[in-house]
Backbone as CSV, one residue per row, in Angstrom:
resi,resn,N_x,N_y,N_z,CA_x,CA_y,CA_z,C_x,C_y,C_z
1,MET,74.185,88.501,11.113,73.717,87.870,9.885,73.536,86.372,10.145
2,GLN,72.507,86.034,10.858,72.335,84.653,11.319,71.934,83.695,10.194
3,ASN,71.162,84.159,9.243,70.732,83.295,8.139,71.615,83.542,6.934
4,LEU,72.467,82.590,6.587,73.416,82.757,5.513,72.927,82.171,4.176
5,SER,71.851,81.443,4.214,71.354,80.770,3.024,71.036,81.790,1.900
6,GLN,71.554,81.491,0.713,71.350,82.302,-0.489,72.082,83.653,-0.434
7,LYS,72.855,83.891,0.627,73.677,85.078,0.669,74.940,84.825,-0.176
8,VAL,75.650,85.899,-0.496,76.829,85.825,-1.366,78.100,86.100,-0.576
9,ALA,79.052,85.196,-0.688,80.325,85.360,0.008,81.476,85.457,-0.993
10,VAL,82.379,86.382,-0.752,83.630,86.506,-1.511,84.774,86.169,-0.575
11,ILE,85.621,85.242,-0.976,86.705,84.759,-0.118,87.998,84.815,-0.887
12,THR,89.014,85.514,-0.348,90.334,85.495,-0.980,91.202,84.441,-0.292
13,GLY,92.240,84.025,-0.981,93.062,82.934,-0.467,92.250,81.676,-0.290
14,ALA,91.360,81.417,-1.256,90.326,80.379,-1.077,90.687,79.026,-1.673
15,ALA,91.821,78.896,-2.288,92.142,77.637,-2.972,92.491,76.512,-2.011
16,GLU,92.981,76.855,-0.823,93.368,75.828,0.136,93.387,76.464,1.546
17,GLY,93.704,75.632,2.523,93.877,76.129,3.896,92.596,76.695,4.477
18,ILE,92.771,77.757,5.278,91.636,78.355,5.975,90.603,78.882,4.988
19,GLY,91.072,79.483,3.896,90.122,80.033,2.919,89.237,78.964,2.306
20,LYS,89.832,77.832,1.930,89.035,76.747,1.365,88.064,76.205,2.402
21,ALA,88.537,76.053,3.631,87.661,75.530,4.697,86.472,76.459,4.948
22,ILE,86.716,77.780,4.895,85.612,78.737,5.051,84.661,78.624,3.868
23,ALA,85.210,78.449,2.664,84.370,78.305,1.478,83.459,77.072,1.597
24,LEU,84.029,75.966,2.038,83.228,74.734,2.212,82.149,74.935,3.264
25,ALA,82.503,75.621,4.352,81.527,75.894,5.414,80.404,76.805,4.897
26,CYS,80.766,77.806,4.096,79.762,78.692,3.505,78.853,77.909,2.545
27,ALA,79.433,77.013,1.776,78.632,76.190,0.847,77.626,75.335,1.620
28,ALA,78.054,74.798,2.758,77.182,73.972,3.586,76.017,74.786,4.149
29,GLU,76.210,76.103,4.260,75.138,76.993,4.720,74.219,77.431,3.597
30,GLY,74.519,77.014,2.372,73.667,77.386,1.228,74.023,78.731,0.611
31,MET,75.262,79.199,0.839,75.658,80.467,0.268,76.108,80.322,-1.184
32,LYS,76.092,81.426,-1.904,76.688,81.520,-3.244,78.094,82.086,-3.079
33,LEU,79.054,81.587,-3.877,80.437,81.885,-3.585,81.197,82.470,-4.770
34,VAL,82.073,83.411,-4.435,83.076,83.930,-5.358,84.423,83.679,-4.680
35,LEU,85.227,82.827,-5.275,86.488,82.413,-4.667,87.655,82.996,-5.450
36,ALA,88.639,83.519,-4.714,89.809,84.145,-5.335,91.086,83.550,-4.788
37,ASP,92.074,83.404,-5.658,93.389,82.915,-5.230,94.363,83.193,-6.348
38,ILE,95.655,83.225,-6.003,96.666,83.428,-7.009,97.060,82.151,-7.706
39,ASP,96.756,81.003,-7.077,97.101,79.680,-7.617,95.939,79.192,-8.503
40,ALA,96.099,79.359,-9.804,95.004,79.060,-10.735,94.559,77.594,-10.692
41,ASP,95.519,76.677,-10.643,95.200,75.258,-10.661,94.456,74.828,-9.410
42,LYS,94.958,75.214,-8.251,94.290,74.838,-7.001,92.925,75.524,-6.868
43,LEU,92.835,76.742,-7.376,91.552,77.443,-7.314,90.530,76.720,-8.190
44,ALA,90.926,76.316,-9.370,90.008,75.587,-10.258,89.540,74.287,-9.625
45,ALA,90.463,73.591,-8.955,90.106,72.339,-8.304,89.108,72.581,-7.165
46,THR,89.307,73.637,-6.396,88.404,73.954,-5.293,87.037,74.359,-5.815
47,VAL,87.007,75.163,-6.860,85.735,75.556,-7.461,84.985,74.329,-7.967
48,ALA,85.693,73.408,-8.605,85.054,72.185,-9.118,84.508,71.331,-7.979
49,GLU,85.290,71.214,-6.899,84.857,70.424,-5.744,83.584,71.003,-5.117
50,ILE,83.539,72.307,-4.986,82.372,72.936,-4.361,81.174,72.950,-5.327
51,SER,81.435,73.159,-6.583,80.370,73.136,-7.574,79.671,71.784,-7.622
52,ALA,80.426,70.730,-7.379,79.875,69.368,-7.380,78.888,69.159,-6.225
53,ARG,78.899,70.081,-5.276,77.977,69.996,-4.133,76.727,70.829,-4.369
54,ASP,76.466,71.138,-5.630,75.274,71.920,-5.996,75.304,73.332,-5.410
55,THR,76.509,73.878,-5.319,76.670,75.261,-4.870,76.992,76.141,-6.075
56,GLU,76.353,77.299,-6.154,76.668,78.232,-7.229,77.971,78.942,-6.866
57,VAL,79.003,78.729,-7.642,80.338,79.239,-7.293,81.112,79.614,-8.554
58,ILE,81.845,80.703,-8.457,82.778,81.072,-9.515,84.141,81.324,-8.909
59,GLY,85.177,81.191,-9.703,86.535,81.457,-9.271,87.154,82.565,-10.089
60,GLN,88.005,83.348,-9.447,88.695,84.439,-10.114,90.160,84.442,-9.668
61,VAL,91.085,84.184,-10.579,92.507,84.243,-10.224,92.828,85.694,-9.878
62,THR,93.363,85.897,-8.695,93.540,87.257,-8.166,94.835,87.382,-7.384
63,ASP,95.625,88.367,-7.729,96.793,88.751,-6.922,96.321,89.944,-6.075
64,VAL,96.043,89.691,-4.804,95.416,90.720,-3.975,96.350,91.897,-3.725
65,SER,97.633,91.750,-4.002,98.547,92.883,-3.825,98.361,93.939,-4.916
66,LYS,97.623,93.597,-5.952,97.361,94.515,-7.059,95.937,95.063,-6.937
67,SER,95.804,96.365,-6.766,94.466,96.949,-6.596,93.606,96.700,-7.825
68,SER,94.190,96.720,-9.002,93.401,96.483,-10.218,92.826,95.078,-10.247
69,ALA,93.576,94.103,-9.718,93.080,92.733,-9.677,91.919,92.595,-8.699
70,VAL,92.015,93.282,-7.571,90.929,93.238,-6.589,89.696,93.972,-7.121
71,ASP,89.902,95.076,-7.822,88.766,95.759,-8.475,88.077,94.814,-9.461
72,ALA,88.861,94.061,-10.202,88.284,93.102,-11.170,87.518,92.001,-10.467
73,LEU,88.019,91.589,-9.297,87.302,90.598,-8.489,85.934,91.134,-8.055
74,ALA,85.919,92.372,-7.584,84.640,92.990,-7.178,83.695,93.104,-8.375
75,ASP,84.234,93.520,-9.501,83.388,93.612,-10.715,82.765,92.267,-11.058
76,ALA,83.561,91.208,-10.971,83.065,89.867,-11.294,81.988,89.405,-10.315
77,ALA,82.210,89.699,-9.034,81.259,89.278,-8.005,79.904,89.976,-8.178
78,PHE,79.945,91.293,-8.366,78.682,92.032,-8.492,78.015,91.769,-9.836
79,ALA,78.804,91.529,-10.868,78.214,91.229,-12.168,77.472,89.890,-12.128
80,ARG,78.005,88.938,-11.384,77.392,87.607,-11.357,76.216,87.573,-10.408
81,PHE,76.358,88.132,-9.214,75.349,87.942,-8.183,74.597,89.223,-7.785
82,GLY,75.083,90.381,-8.171,74.371,91.619,-7.875,74.585,92.172,-6.484
83,GLN,75.130,91.379,-5.597,75.393,91.850,-4.246,76.478,90.976,-3.601
84,VAL,77.046,91.487,-2.523,77.991,90.720,-1.693,77.586,90.936,-0.248
85,ASN,77.386,89.854,0.453,76.999,89.942,1.877,78.135,89.674,2.833
86,LEU,79.020,88.747,2.432,80.138,88.361,3.286,81.432,88.475,2.504
87,LEU,82.328,89.321,3.006,83.656,89.483,2.387,84.689,88.954,3.368
88,VAL,85.428,87.948,2.949,86.474,87.338,3.792,87.827,87.610,3.164
89,ASN,88.557,88.543,3.762,89.903,88.893,3.291,90.899,87.983,3.978
90,ASN,91.187,86.873,3.314,91.937,85.813,3.966,93.322,85.555,3.374
91,ALA,93.585,86.031,2.194,94.880,85.744,1.561,96.033,86.218,2.447
92,GLY,97.046,85.377,2.614,98.164,85.755,3.462,99.385,84.887,3.230
93,VAL,100.549,85.440,3.574,101.826,84.733,3.431,102.659,84.987,4.672
94,ALA,103.740,84.192,4.806,104.592,84.343,5.989,105.983,83.814,5.685
95,PHE,106.951,84.324,6.432,108.311,83.756,6.471,108.937,84.131,7.799
96,ALA,109.968,83.396,8.202,110.641,83.651,9.489,112.024,84.250,9.238
97,LYS,112.189,85.493,9.671,113.478,86.196,9.573,113.543,87.228,10.676
98,ASN,114.780,87.554,11.080,114.936,88.701,11.982,114.619,89.983,11.218
99,ALA,114.327,91.038,11.973,113.972,92.312,11.328,115.102,92.811,10.428
100,TRP,116.358,92.644,10.852,117.481,93.164,10.087,117.866,92.262,8.888
101,GLU,117.290,91.091,8.820,117.513,90.214,7.675,116.431,90.392,6.600
102,THR,115.388,91.083,6.933,114.248,91.221,6.041,114.526,92.310,5.011
103,THR,114.541,91.938,3.733,114.898,92.862,2.658,113.713,93.756,2.290
104,GLU,114.003,94.796,1.528,112.927,95.658,1.038,111.952,94.861,0.192
105,GLU,112.479,93.935,-0.612,111.596,93.080,-1.439,110.728,92.199,-0.567
106,ASP,111.308,91.687,0.538,110.502,90.896,1.489,109.335,91.696,2.023
107,TRP,109.639,92.909,2.487,108.602,93.767,3.056,107.518,94.052,2.031
108,ASN,107.923,94.440,0.836,106.937,94.783,-0.195,106.046,93.615,-0.531
109,TRP,106.632,92.426,-0.650,105.852,91.232,-1.009,104.855,90.881,0.086
110,LEU,105.352,90.799,1.329,104.475,90.349,2.428,103.399,91.395,2.745
111,MET,103.804,92.658,2.857,102.814,93.698,3.168,101.819,93.869,2.030
112,GLY,102.262,93.696,0.804,101.366,93.824,-0.321,100.222,92.850,-0.281
113,ILE,100.499,91.666,0.220,99.449,90.626,0.315,98.679,90.729,1.627
114,ASN,99.435,90.718,2.737,98.790,90.599,4.061,98.008,91.841,4.487
115,LEU,98.521,93.025,4.156,97.865,94.258,4.590,97.215,95.015,3.443
116,TYR,97.982,95.306,2.405,97.403,96.063,1.289,96.345,95.252,0.560
117,GLY,96.466,93.947,0.580,95.413,93.115,-0.014,94.067,93.369,0.647
118,VAL,94.110,93.592,1.958,92.872,93.897,2.697,92.392,95.314,2.358
119,THR,93.295,96.282,2.328,92.862,97.649,2.040,92.289,97.766,0.627
120,HIS,92.895,97.038,-0.325,92.360,97.064,-1.677,90.925,96.554,-1.705
121,ALA,90.683,95.469,-0.962,89.342,94.875,-0.943,88.321,95.795,-0.272
122,LEU,88.724,96.453,0.793,87.788,97.374,1.458,87.386,98.489,0.517
123,ARG,88.329,99.033,-0.231,87.993,100.095,-1.200,87.118,99.569,-2.332
124,ALA,87.381,98.352,-2.780,86.664,97.817,-3.923,85.242,97.372,-3.582
125,PHE,85.052,96.857,-2.355,83.773,96.237,-2.049,82.838,97.084,-1.172
126,ILE,83.372,97.775,-0.169,82.489,98.428,0.806,81.555,99.462,0.162
127,PRO,82.023,100.352,-0.711,81.066,101.317,-1.288,79.886,100.629,-1.970
128,ARG,80.158,99.530,-2.665,79.078,98.824,-3.350,78.193,98.079,-2.387
129,MET,78.794,97.561,-1.304,77.970,96.886,-0.283,77.065,97.896,0.397
130,LEU,77.597,99.074,0.694,76.771,100.114,1.318,75.651,100.554,0.397
131,ALA,75.992,100.748,-0.864,74.980,101.200,-1.833,73.878,100.166,-2.027
132,GLY,74.245,98.879,-1.929,73.258,97.828,-2.108,72.263,97.720,-0.965
133,GLY,72.696,98.133,0.217,71.786,98.178,1.365,71.510,96.848,2.046
134,ALA,72.069,95.759,1.533,71.805,94.445,2.156,72.670,94.269,3.397
135,ASP,72.241,93.369,4.287,73.063,93.042,5.445,74.434,92.539,4.989
136,GLY,75.464,92.959,5.684,76.788,92.551,5.287,77.697,92.274,6.475
137,HIS,78.775,91.553,6.190,79.772,91.256,7.222,81.122,91.128,6.537
138,ILE,82.136,91.664,7.190,83.508,91.578,6.677,84.369,90.859,7.707
139,VAL,85.080,89.839,7.257,86.030,89.124,8.100,87.418,89.372,7.533
140,ASN,88.293,89.926,8.346,89.689,90.117,7.979,90.551,89.118,8.742
141,THR,91.279,88.299,8.012,92.132,87.298,8.679,93.432,87.953,9.131
142,ALA,93.611,88.044,10.445,94.868,88.501,11.024,95.567,87.251,11.560
143,SER,95.879,87.243,12.850,96.595,86.149,13.476,96.767,86.524,14.938
144,ILE,97.079,85.532,15.765,97.478,85.878,17.123,98.732,86.749,17.092
145,ALA,99.480,86.652,15.978,100.665,87.520,15.788,100.257,88.953,15.520
146,GLY,98.964,89.225,15.428,98.483,90.605,15.377,98.134,91.165,16.739
147,LEU,98.292,90.321,17.765,97.990,90.729,19.137,99.175,90.471,20.071
148,ILE,100.039,89.547,19.681,101.240,89.204,20.454,102.409,89.116,19.488
149,SER,103.508,89.817,19.776,104.674,89.790,18.891,105.467,88.535,19.089
150,GLU,105.746,87.828,17.972,106.525,86.591,18.010,107.949,86.879,17.494
151,PRO,108.973,86.156,18.006,110.333,86.364,17.537,110.530,85.854,16.100
152,SER,111.432,86.498,15.387,111.829,86.133,14.020,110.676,86.215,13.031
153,LEU,109.633,86.959,13.382,108.493,87.122,12.483,108.157,88.620,12.358
154,ALA,109.187,89.464,12.275,108.985,90.901,12.323,107.987,91.394,11.290
155,ALA,108.214,91.044,10.041,107.326,91.539,8.972,105.919,90.987,9.126
156,TYR,105.821,89.725,9.454,104.519,89.096,9.636,103.773,89.766,10.774
157,ASN,104.472,89.995,11.908,103.833,90.672,13.048,103.292,92.039,12.633
158,VAL,104.104,92.822,11.942,103.680,94.165,11.519,102.421,94.103,10.655
159,SER,102.425,93.167,9.711,101.273,93.050,8.821,100.007,92.665,9.568
160,LYS,100.118,91.753,10.537,98.951,91.280,11.219,98.485,92.260,12.310
161,PHE,99.415,92.957,12.978,98.983,94.049,13.851,98.241,95.094,13.015
162,GLY,98.723,95.328,11.800,98.053,96.285,10.921,96.653,95.853,10.591
163,VAL,96.438,94.571,10.299,95.096,94.075,9.982,94.177,94.218,11.188
164,VAL,94.695,93.973,12.387,93.859,94.100,13.584,93.414,95.557,13.769
165,THR,94.349,96.477,13.745,93.969,97.885,13.987,93.141,98.448,12.814
166,LEU,93.418,97.987,11.597,92.583,98.359,10.459,91.146,97.910,10.665
167,SER,90.990,96.707,11.171,89.647,96.151,11.411,88.937,96.927,12.522
168,GLU,89.689,97.284,13.570,89.083,98.052,14.652,88.635,99.430,14.148
169,GLY,89.473,100.079,13.394,89.098,101.366,12.824,87.910,101.270,11.869
170,LEU,87.897,100.207,11.077,86.781,99.980,10.164,85.477,99.798,10.922
171,GLN,85.550,99.049,12.011,84.350,98.866,12.842,83.813,100.200,13.342
172,HIS,84.733,101.064,13.822,84.309,102.394,14.296,83.673,103.192,13.141
173,ASP,84.291,103.166,11.991,83.769,103.953,10.861,82.374,103.497,10.463
174,LEU,82.139,102.204,10.466,80.838,101.687,10.063,79.788,101.951,11.134
175,VAL,80.172,101.893,12.406,79.241,102.192,13.496,78.808,103.653,13.418
176,LEU,79.775,104.554,13.226,79.443,105.984,13.148,78.487,106.267,11.983
177,ARG,78.610,105.500,10.931,77.771,105.672,9.755,76.416,104.957,9.912
178,LYS,76.277,104.182,10.997,75.082,103.354,11.213,74.840,102.401,10.045
179,ALA,75.932,101.860,9.537,75.854,100.920,8.398,75.403,99.559,8.911
180,ASN,74.775,98.812,8.013,74.357,97.461,8.378,75.412,96.439,7.942
181,ILE,76.664,96.819,8.090,77.807,95.948,7.819,78.575,95.787,9.121
182,ASN,78.774,94.551,9.543,79.545,94.258,10.741,80.933,93.749,10.369
183,VAL,81.804,93.732,11.355,83.208,93.375,11.113,83.677,92.335,12.135
184,SER,84.515,91.418,11.669,85.209,90.497,12.561,86.671,90.456,12.153
185,VAL,87.560,90.261,13.119,88.974,90.044,12.815,89.352,88.682,13.383
186,LEU,89.831,87.825,12.485,90.171,86.455,12.834,91.621,86.375,13.283
187,CYS,91.844,85.925,14.516,93.179,85.878,15.096,93.522,84.488,15.606
188,PRO,93.721,83.540,14.698,94.039,82.189,15.121,95.470,82.020,15.595
189,GLY,95.703,80.983,16.394,97.063,80.556,16.693,97.556,79.678,15.569
190,TRP,98.314,78.639,15.924,98.875,77.781,14.906,97.774,76.944,14.232
191,VAL,97.781,76.960,12.896,96.793,76.217,12.104,97.549,75.386,11.077
192,ASN,97.141,74.148,10.903,97.836,73.230,10.010,97.490,73.534,8.539
193,THR,98.236,74.483,7.970,98.077,74.872,6.563,99.461,74.889,5.934
194,ARG,99.513,75.332,4.678,100.801,75.424,3.945,101.367,76.840,3.974
195,ILE,100.988,77.631,4.956,101.486,79.011,4.976,103.002,79.069,5.117
196,ILE,103.583,78.029,5.733,105.035,77.999,5.862,105.733,77.799,4.517
197,GLU,104.960,77.458,3.518,105.509,77.273,2.156,105.125,78.450,1.259
198,SER,104.813,79.580,1.838,104.288,80.739,1.089,105.210,81.185,-0.032
199,GLU,106.511,81.063,0.178,107.440,81.623,-0.809,107.459,80.826,-2.116
200,ARG,106.721,79.732,-2.186,106.608,79.033,-3.464,105.965,79.911,-4.543
201,HIS,105.264,80.945,-4.104,104.613,81.861,-5.067,105.505,83.050,-5.444
202,ARG,106.708,83.108,-4.887,107.646,84.183,-5.243,108.545,83.755,-6.402
203,ALA,109.087,84.729,-7.081,110.118,84.449,-8.072,111.312,83.806,-7.370
204,SER,111.960,82.849,-8.003,113.010,82.082,-7.362,114.134,82.974,-6.828
205,GLU,114.457,84.065,-7.544,115.544,84.930,-7.096,115.182,85.737,-5.866
206,ASP,113.902,85.840,-5.524,113.455,86.601,-4.376,113.250,85.743,-3.133
207,ARG,113.303,84.446,-3.283,113.021,83.563,-2.152,114.139,83.601,-1.123
208,THR,113.791,83.330,0.109,114.756,83.356,1.209,115.814,82.267,1.042
209,ASP,117.071,82.655,1.150,118.184,81.703,1.190,118.434,81.387,2.664
210,VAL,117.891,80.276,3.117,117.965,79.930,4.541,119.409,79.851,5.026
211,ALA,120.302,79.445,4.160,121.700,79.310,4.546,122.338,80.638,4.954
212,LYS,121.734,81.748,4.520,122.273,83.070,4.845,121.666,83.650,6.129
213,LEU,120.689,82.991,6.702,120.083,83.476,7.928,120.921,83.101,9.126
214,ASP,120.773,83.865,10.222,121.534,83.487,11.418,120.880,82.280,12.088
215,LYS,121.629,81.677,13.010,121.204,80.410,13.590,119.894,80.549,14.378
216,VAL,119.682,81.691,15.006,118.461,81.887,15.771,117.244,81.923,14.847
217,SER,117.377,82.606,13.723,116.270,82.647,12.741,115.942,81.241,12.242
218,ILE,116.992,80.497,11.926,116.779,79.133,11.409,116.105,78.269,12.466
219,LYS,116.561,78.375,13.701,115.984,77.590,14.787,114.511,77.965,15.001
220,THR,114.229,79.282,15.009,112.857,79.718,15.187,111.981,79.269,14.033
221,GLY,112.511,79.354,12.808,111.762,78.897,11.637,111.383,77.442,11.726
222,LEU,112.289,76.603,12.200,112.004,75.187,12.373,110.935,74.974,13.430
223,ALA,111.016,75.763,14.527,109.998,75.663,15.583,108.624,76.072,15.056
224,VAL,108.592,77.132,14.253,107.328,77.580,13.661,106.752,76.487,12.748
225,THR,107.597,75.870,11.952,107.163,74.798,11.057,106.507,73.661,11.845
226,LYS,107.148,73.251,12.923,106.607,72.167,13.749,105.286,72.579,14.382
227,ALA,105.196,73.828,14.854,103.973,74.289,15.490,102.824,74.335,14.487
228,VAL,103.106,74.775,13.270,102.064,74.818,12.230,101.600,73.411,11.887
229,GLN,102.540,72.491,11.732,102.174,71.130,11.360,101.365,70.440,12.451
230,ALA,101.533,70.859,13.707,100.787,70.282,14.809,99.558,71.126,15.177
231,GLY,99.240,72.112,14.340,98.221,73.093,14.675,96.790,72.594,14.484
232,MET,95.871,73.472,14.840,94.447,73.241,14.696,94.084,73.037,13.230
233,SER,93.045,72.291,12.969,92.607,72.098,11.593,91.969,73.361,11.046
234,ALA,92.088,73.558,9.756,91.460,74.705,9.114,89.940,74.645,9.239
235,GLU,89.394,73.433,9.280,87.959,73.246,9.405,87.443,73.794,10.748
236,GLN,88.230,73.591,11.807,87.828,74.136,13.115,87.814,75.670,13.090
237,VAL,88.802,76.233,12.445,88.876,77.687,12.333,87.683,78.212,11.529
238,ALA,87.351,77.532,10.444,86.225,77.939,9.614,84.919,77.893,10.386
239,SER,84.736,76.854,11.175,83.512,76.733,11.962,83.396,77.899,12.958
240,ALA,84.506,78.233,13.623,84.487,79.342,14.567,84.217,80.664,13.847
241,THR,84.731,80.781,12.657,84.549,82.034,11.892,83.092,82.249,11.506
242,LEU,82.424,81.235,10.991,81.019,81.417,10.616,80.150,81.606,11.863
243,ASP,80.513,80.945,12.933,79.772,81.164,14.187,79.891,82.632,14.619
244,ALA,81.066,83.199,14.472,81.270,84.610,14.816,80.457,85.537,13.903
245,VAL,80.399,85.201,12.624,79.587,85.997,11.695,78.125,85.980,12.116
246,LYS,77.633,84.805,12.466,76.222,84.663,12.837,75.904,85.434,14.130
247,HIS,76.877,85.544,15.010,76.645,86.182,16.306,77.276,87.576,16.412
248,ASN,77.743,88.108,15.279,78.322,89.443,15.239,79.411,89.605,16.308
249,GLN,80.354,88.684,16.279,81.486,88.678,17.209,82.680,89.340,16.533
250,PHE,83.254,90.338,17.147,84.362,91.076,16.507,85.669,90.288,16.549
251,TYR,86.207,90.062,17.729,87.475,89.313,17.834,87.184,87.828,17.787
252,ILE,87.834,87.105,16.882,87.698,85.660,16.779,88.998,85.033,17.259
253,LEU,88.995,84.561,18.492,90.183,83.925,19.081,89.931,82.426,19.141
254,THR,90.468,81.713,18.187,90.133,80.292,17.997,90.880,79.394,18.951
255,HIS,92.013,79.881,19.493,92.858,79.029,20.341,92.820,79.546,21.768
256,PRO,92.204,78.844,22.694,92.058,79.334,24.070,93.389,79.681,24.746
257,TYR,94.480,78.982,24.399,95.769,79.231,25.063,96.302,80.614,24.749
258,THR,95.807,81.261,23.720,96.348,82.590,23.365,95.847,83.676,24.323
259,ILE,94.785,83.410,25.048,94.234,84.426,25.954,95.275,84.851,26.979
260,GLN,95.990,83.870,27.520,96.999,84.194,28.553,98.085,85.107,27.970
261,GLY,98.495,84.815,26.744,99.533,85.639,26.117,99.069,87.074,25.907
262,ILE,97.794,87.237,25.544,97.237,88.573,25.372,97.241,89.324,26.700
263,GLU,96.849,88.624,27.760,96.835,89.246,29.091,98.234,89.649,29.528
264,VAL,99.235,88.810,29.239,100.619,89.138,29.581,101.067,90.394,28.834
265,ARG,100.722,90.479,27.561,101.119,91.661,26.779,100.437,92.921,27.319
266,MET,99.188,92.825,27.672,98.488,93.991,28.233,99.152,94.458,29.526
267,GLN,99.566,93.487,30.355,100.249,93.864,31.599,101.623,94.468,31.307
268,ASP,102.313,93.944,30.289,103.589,94.548,29.904,103.417,96.018,29.567
269,ILE,102.367,96.322,28.825,102.106,97.705,28.409,101.720,98.562,29.613
270,LEU,100.796,98.068,30.426,100.313,98.850,31.562,101.417,99.105,32.579
271,GLN,102.338,98.138,32.731,103.429,98.296,33.681,104.690,98.880,33.040
272,GLN,104.587,99.208,31.757,105.674,99.842,31.031,106.969,99.069,31.120
273,ARG,106.862,97.758,30.935,108.030,96.890,30.998,108.313,96.294,29.610
274,ALA,109.480,95.739,29.464,109.853,95.118,28.185,108.906,93.958,27.904
275,PRO,108.621,93.712,26.613,107.695,92.643,26.276,108.205,91.280,26.719
276,THR,107.323,90.502,27.284,107.655,89.158,27.727,107.827,88.235,26.528
277,LEU,108.901,87.472,26.502,109.125,86.513,25.408,108.373,85.233,25.752
278,LEU,107.317,84.994,24.991,106.465,83.835,25.249,106.907,82.650,24.408
279,PRO,106.680,81.419,24.880,107.048,80.252,24.061,106.184,80.170,22.814
280,LEU,106.743,79.601,21.752,105.972,79.449,20.499,104.885,78.418,20.685
């Protein structure tokens, strides 16, 4: 889908971070936008900022963990624009804990957003995109943590590995159907966003009590925070993402240093050895 002008993009997690950067990049290409986020105030500010650039844009407050909310997002998008060409499933959250410290509530919250949020969107949008017959592209935001397992990020790793394999299976399904919808899975390394503050959107009683975590989890969490703060800009990730859409590139690996880690993991599997612990 090389020409994006006047095409319609739906982006979740669009109020800030990677989602906002992708929205701005899409606006620069002349696209029409439907932006979704759970943060109503930040979403409204982003919609106003983009609208001021003479871009046709609407915002929809959406909790992607709720299928009914994602259905409503699809209804709003098709009611306003009649079609959707680019679907970016970007909403995501994270926290650092050992697997045995991760509660049932933790799992439900994180998986509901990171993985089920994507599945809800695929159900809500793909049938209508297929019926419309227009060229389409779906970008699912995973992470390098969907290709390489990181310590103290058990739930996050599971969710992002899930997004990667979901995207691969989706690609196969669409190819077998000879659909004119292509797929990309975005697997960035560290990006300077507020994902480390994800739990601000949780009820206070459900938030992680860091004092109750073991010392290794706390140490790893601090290392993750520093890595994120020193990470690539969201704008660089957005640029790579739209370039991949234009060139029908499936895997989007924005950080060159991650290639070596992927190769190490592949060798671990092929040689049937324990996974190599890579530096953060």
